[in-house]
C-alpha positions as CSV (number, residue, x, y, z in Angstrom):
1,M,-13.4,-80.8,110.0
2,G,-13.0,-81.3,112.9
3,V,-10.6,-78.5,113.8
4,F,-13.4,-76.3,111.3
5,I,-16.2,-77.0,113.7
6,L,-14.0,-76.5,117.6
7,C,-12.9,-73.2,115.7
8,V,-16.7,-72.0,114.6
9,L,-17.9,-73.0,118.1
10,V,-15.0,-70.7,120.4
11,V,-15.4,-67.8,117.3
12,M,-19.9,-68.0,118.2
13,V,-19.2,-66.4,121.4
14,I,-15.7,-65.4,121.7
15,L,-16.3,-62.4,120.2
16,P,-13.3,-60.0,121.1
17,A,-13.6,-56.7,121.2
18,A,-12.1,-53.2,123.4
19,V,-14.7,-51.3,124.6
20,E,-15.6,-47.9,123.2
21,S,-13.3,-45.4,125.2
22,F,-15.6,-43.1,127.4
23,G,-13.5,-40.2,126.2
24,G,-13.0,-41.5,122.9
25,G,-14.7,-39.7,119.6
26,G,-18.1,-41.2,118.2
27,G,-20.3,-41.0,121.7
28,G,-21.9,-44.0,122.0
29,G,-21.3,-46.9,124.6
30,G,-19.3,-50.1,123.9
31,G,-18.2,-50.0,120.7
32,G,-14.5,-50.5,119.8
33,G,-11.4,-48.9,120.3
34,G,-8.6,-49.3,123.3
35,G,-9.1,-48.8,127.0
36,T,-10.6,-47.0,129.0
37,V,-9.8,-43.8,130.8
38,L,-12.2,-42.0,133.1
39,G,-11.6,-39.1,133.6
40,G,-12.4,-34.7,133.0
41,A,-15.0,-34.3,130.0
42,A,-15.2,-38.3,129.8
43,F,-16.0,-39.0,133.0
44,K,-18.7,-36.3,132.8
45,R,-20.1,-37.8,129.5
46,L,-20.5,-40.9,131.5
47,Q,-22.5,-39.8,134.4
48,K,-24.8,-37.8,132.1
49,R,-25.6,-41.0,130.2
50,L,-26.2,-42.9,133.3
51,Q,-28.9,-40.2,134.2
52,M,-30.6,-40.9,131.8
53,V,-31.0,-44.6,133.2
54,S,-31.0,-44.4,136.7
55,G,-33.8,-42.7,137.2
56,D,-36.0,-45.8,136.5
57,L,-34.2,-48.9,138.5
58,G,-35.6,-47.7,142.1
59,K,-34.6,-46.3,145.2
60,G,-31.0,-45.7,146.0
61,F,-29.9,-45.4,142.4
62,T,-28.3,-42.3,141.3
63,S,-25.9,-41.3,139.1
64,A,-23.2,-40.7,140.9
65,A,-22.7,-43.8,142.1
66,L,-23.0,-45.5,139.9
67,V,-20.3,-44.0,138.1
68,G,-18.1,-43.6,141.5
69,A,-18.7,-47.5,140.7
70,I,-17.4,-47.7,137.7
71,K,-14.5,-45.6,138.7
72,D,-13.7,-47.4,141.4
73,G,-13.2,-50.4,140.3
74,P,-10.1,-52.9,140.3
75,V,-9.6,-53.4,136.5
76,P,-6.6,-50.9,135.9
77,K,-8.5,-47.6,133.4
78,A,-5.2,-48.2,130.6
79,E,-6.7,-51.8,130.3
80,R,-10.4,-52.2,130.1
81,E,-11.6,-53.8,127.3
82,F,-15.2,-55.3,127.2
83,R,-15.0,-58.6,124.8
84,I,-18.8,-59.9,125.4
85,N,-19.7,-58.5,122.1
86,G,-21.4,-61.1,121.2
87,W,-24.2,-60.1,124.0
88,R,-24.9,-56.2,122.6
89,W,-25.1,-58.2,119.0
90,H,-27.8,-60.6,120.1
91,T,-29.7,-58.0,121.6
92,K,-29.0,-56.3,118.9
93,A,-30.5,-59.4,116.6
94,V,-33.6,-59.8,118.4
95,I,-34.2,-56.1,117.9
96,R,-34.4,-56.8,114.1
97,D,-36.5,-59.7,114.4
98,L,-38.8,-57.9,115.5
99,N,-39.3,-55.0,113.0
100,R,-39.0,-57.7,110.8
101,F,-41.7,-59.1,112.3
102,E,-44.1,-55.7,112.4
103,A,-43.5,-55.0,109.2
104,V,-45.1,-58.8,108.1
105,V,-47.9,-57.8,109.9
106,R,-48.3,-54.5,108.1
107,K,-47.7,-56.1,104.3
108,G,-50.2,-58.5,106.1
109,Q,-52.8,-56.1,106.8
110,K,-53.0,-54.1,103.0
111,E,-52.2,-56.7,100.3
112,M,-54.1,-59.9,99.7
113,V,-51.7,-61.9,98.7
114,L,-52.0,-65.2,101.8
115,T,-54.9,-66.4,101.7
116,P,-56.5,-66.4,105.7
117,R,-54.3,-69.6,106.3
118,E,-51.0,-68.6,105.4
119,L,-51.0,-65.4,106.8
120,T,-52.1,-67.0,110.2
121,D,-49.9,-69.3,109.6
122,Q,-47.0,-66.5,108.9
123,L,-47.5,-64.7,111.8
124,A,-47.7,-68.5,114.0
125,R,-44.1,-69.3,112.5
126,C,-42.5,-65.5,112.9
127,H,-43.7,-65.9,116.4
128,S,-42.5,-69.3,116.7
129,F,-38.3,-68.4,115.5
130,L,-38.6,-64.6,117.6
131,C,-40.1,-65.5,121.0
132,N,-39.4,-69.0,121.7
133,F,-36.1,-69.5,119.5
134,N,-33.7,-66.2,119.0
135,W,-34.9,-64.0,121.8
136,A,-35.4,-67.5,124.6
137,A,-31.9,-68.5,123.7
138,L,-30.8,-64.7,124.8
139,M,-32.2,-64.9,127.9
140,R,-31.6,-68.5,128.7
141,V,-27.8,-67.3,128.5
142,E,-28.8,-64.5,130.7
143,R,-30.6,-65.3,133.2
144,D,-28.8,-69.9,133.7
145,I,-25.0,-68.5,132.9
146,F,-24.5,-64.5,132.8
147,Y,-27.0,-62.9,135.8
148,P,-25.1,-66.0,138.0
149,W,-21.7,-65.1,136.8
150,M,-22.3,-61.4,137.3
151,R,-23.9,-61.4,141.2
152,D,-20.6,-63.4,142.0
153,I,-18.1,-60.4,140.5
154,L,-19.9,-57.7,140.2
155,P,-20.1,-55.3,143.5
156,E,-23.5,-54.5,145.4
157,E,-24.9,-51.3,143.3
158,S,-24.8,-54.0,140.1
159,R,-26.8,-56.5,141.5
160,A,-29.8,-54.5,141.6
161,L,-28.9,-53.7,137.8
162,A,-29.2,-57.7,137.3
163,N,-32.8,-58.0,139.2
164,E,-33.9,-55.2,136.2
165,F,-33.3,-57.9,133.8
166,T,-35.1,-60.5,135.5
167,C,-37.6,-58.2,135.8
168,S,-37.6,-57.2,132.0
169,H,-38.1,-61.2,131.0
170,S,-41.2,-61.5,132.7
171,T,-42.4,-58.9,131.1
172,A,-41.3,-61.0,127.5
173,E,-42.3,-63.9,128.4
174,D,-45.2,-62.5,129.1
175,L,-45.4,-61.0,125.9
176,S,-44.9,-63.5,123.9
177,Q,-47.5,-65.5,125.6
178,R,-49.8,-62.8,124.2
179,L,-48.9,-62.4,121.1
180,G,-48.9,-65.9,120.3
181,H,-52.4,-66.0,120.9
182,E,-53.1,-62.4,119.0
183,V,-51.3,-64.1,116.0
184,V,-53.9,-67.3,115.4
185,L,-57.0,-64.6,115.6
186,V,-56.0,-62.3,112.9
187,R,-58.1,-61.6,110.4
188,R,-58.6,-59.1,108.0
189,A,-62.3,-58.8,108.2
190,N,-61.8,-58.0,111.9
191,P,-59.0,-54.1,111.7
192,D,-58.5,-54.5,115.3
193,S,-56.5,-58.0,115.5
194,F,-54.0,-56.2,113.8
195,K,-54.0,-53.9,115.8
196,R,-53.8,-56.1,119.6
197,V,-51.0,-57.8,117.6
198,L,-49.2,-54.1,116.7
199,S,-49.1,-53.3,119.5
200,T,-47.8,-55.8,121.3
201,I,-45.0,-55.9,119.5
202,G,-44.6,-52.4,120.4
203,E,-44.1,-53.3,123.6
204,M,-41.9,-56.0,123.6
205,R,-39.5,-53.7,121.7
206,T,-39.3,-51.0,124.4
207,C,-38.7,-54.0,126.5
208,V,-35.7,-55.4,124.5
209,E,-34.5,-51.1,124.3
210,R,-35.1,-50.3,127.4
211,S,-32.8,-54.0,128.4
212,Q,-30.1,-52.6,125.3
213,K,-30.0,-48.9,126.7
214,L,-29.2,-50.6,130.5
215,Q,-26.9,-53.2,128.6
216,E,-24.8,-50.7,126.7
217,T,-24.3,-47.7,129.3
218,V,-24.5,-49.7,132.6
219,F,-23.0,-52.7,132.8
220,V,-20.4,-52.5,129.4
221,P,-18.5,-50.1,131.7
222,F,-19.4,-52.0,134.7
223,I,-17.8,-55.1,133.3
224,A,-14.7,-53.2,131.3
225,A,-14.2,-51.9,135.4
226,Y,-14.6,-55.4,137.3
227,V,-13.5,-58.1,135.0
228,S,-10.3,-58.3,133.1
229,A,-10.1,-59.3,129.7
230,K,-8.9,-63.1,130.4
231,E,-12.0,-63.4,133.0
232,Q,-14.4,-62.4,130.3
233,E,-13.2,-64.9,128.1
234,V,-13.0,-67.8,130.6
235,F,-17.3,-66.8,130.7
236,N,-17.5,-66.6,126.8
237,R,-16.2,-70.3,127.0
238,R,-18.6,-71.0,129.6
239,V,-21.8,-69.8,126.9
240,I,-20.6,-72.3,124.3
241,Q,-21.5,-74.9,126.1
242,K,-25.1,-73.2,126.1
243,L,-25.5,-73.8,121.7
244,G,-25.4,-76.2,120.1
245,L,-23.5,-76.0,116.5
246,L,-26.6,-75.6,114.4
247,E,-28.4,-72.8,117.0
248,S,-25.0,-70.8,117.0
249,Q,-24.8,-71.1,113.0
250,I,-27.9,-69.6,113.0
251,H,-27.1,-67.1,115.2
252,L,-24.4,-66.0,114.6
253,V,-26.2,-65.4,110.7
254,G,-28.6,-63.8,112.9
255,M,-25.8,-61.2,114.4
256,R,-24.1,-60.2,111.7
257,E,-27.8,-59.2,109.6
258,A,-27.9,-57.2,112.5
259,I,-24.9,-55.6,112.3
260,A,-24.6,-54.9,108.5
261,G,-26.1,-51.3,108.6
262,N,-23.9,-50.2,111.0
263,S,-20.4,-49.0,109.7
264,I,-18.3,-48.8,113.4
265,E,-19.7,-52.6,114.8
266,A,-19.4,-54.2,110.7
267,S,-16.2,-53.8,110.5
268,L,-15.8,-54.5,114.2
269,F,-17.0,-58.1,114.3
270,E,-15.1,-58.5,110.8
271,Q,-12.1,-57.8,112.3
272,Q,-12.6,-60.1,115.4
273,I,-14.3,-63.0,113.5
274,P,-11.4,-65.3,111.6
275,R,-11.1,-65.4,108.5
276,V,-12.3,-69.1,108.3
277,V,-15.3,-68.1,110.2
278,Q,-16.6,-65.4,107.6
279,A,-16.3,-67.6,105.0
280,A,-18.6,-69.5,106.0
281,I,-21.6,-67.1,107.2
282,P,-22.1,-67.0,103.9
283,V,-22.8,-70.4,103.2
284,W,-24.9,-71.0,106.6
285,R,-26.9,-68.0,105.5
286,R,-27.9,-69.6,102.0
287,T,-28.2,-73.1,103.7
288,V,-29.7,-72.8,106.8
289,Y,-30.7,-69.0,107.7
290,V,-32.4,-67.8,105.4
291,K,-35.0,-70.5,105.5
292,R,-35.2,-70.7,108.6
293,T,-35.8,-67.0,109.0
294,A,-38.2,-67.2,104.8
295,C,-41.4,-66.5,107.4
296,F,-40.4,-63.3,107.4
297,T,-40.4,-62.8,103.6
298,G,-43.2,-64.4,102.9
299,Q,-42.2,-67.6,102.2
300,A,-44.5,-69.4,103.5
301,S,-43.7,-73.3,101.8
302,A,-40.5,-72.4,103.2
303,A,-40.8,-71.5,106.5
304,A,-42.8,-74.5,107.3
305,A,-40.2,-76.8,105.6
306,A,-37.8,-75.0,108.1
307,G,-39.3,-75.4,111.1
308,A,-39.4,-78.9,110.3
309,E,-35.5,-79.0,109.6
310,V,-35.2,-77.1,113.2
311,A,-37.1,-79.6,115.4
312,G,-35.7,-79.5,118.6
313,H,-34.4,-75.7,118.8
314,S,-37.4,-73.3,119.2
315,E,-39.4,-74.7,121.8
316,P,-41.7,-72.2,123.4
317,V,-40.0,-70.8,126.9
318,R,-42.6,-70.2,129.8
319,K,-42.9,-69.1,133.1
320,G,-39.6,-69.4,134.9
321,G,-37.9,-70.7,132.1
322,R,-39.0,-74.2,131.7
323,R,-39.1,-75.3,128.2
324,H,-42.1,-77.8,126.9
């Protein structure tokens, strides 16, 4: 049993996968595949992708500078891999929960199934899971481990990119607090109360999708070019220390759910996760995840029970990263 638990903890964050070749077929950044070779048409495609994001990064940042820094990275081009895929999948899980939260709000606006008290309770629990648990865990790992590590090992060009994520954290925390106040004020007799909640969810989605664009387009190739696969695995082991077993189970199921509709990501996930852990995922989904996320499916009473079950794992994150 101890060996099984250790295996589970190791796999939670060490989700090894080769970064998609910049010259390979299939397009998007940061998927599966083998080594990365920057040259010719592949180099131009990467430069074009970077042009889409570099304009938002402030003065002194150009796609040419970013591409140049990636091209000159110390890791041999044929050996470049990205193995911190848990970061990517966790971001996708946050986006999925934002979409589910929006669906709950729209359903509550149109249907009269729940009493006003049940509706506000359901929305409050959706907010708690999304903002105080799932997104908070992602930002906690980014803030406490990922960005300090990245500043130490990546070139100067990447530091302002990390600052960009710091700004996104501040925005997310502000929006989270605003949303928390808005959901308890929702009233069917006041359509504007729903509009305010939906508007804030939309702003939150824009915030995390912008971070995802930087993540997939810039950080994946940066890390692959400057950090060996072995060093990335050392980093992954540091992340494990941030996650408890119960919390890790929920996040891993959430990641798997978030990529279920993407055949490439799902195939990559299944290839890299040991069979013993894959066999445990349906059990965790049924016994832990479904109960914990019942708020998104309208099961208010089950959600209330699940809230007590994971007490201590959903404290709100305030400005500056303190948990209260």
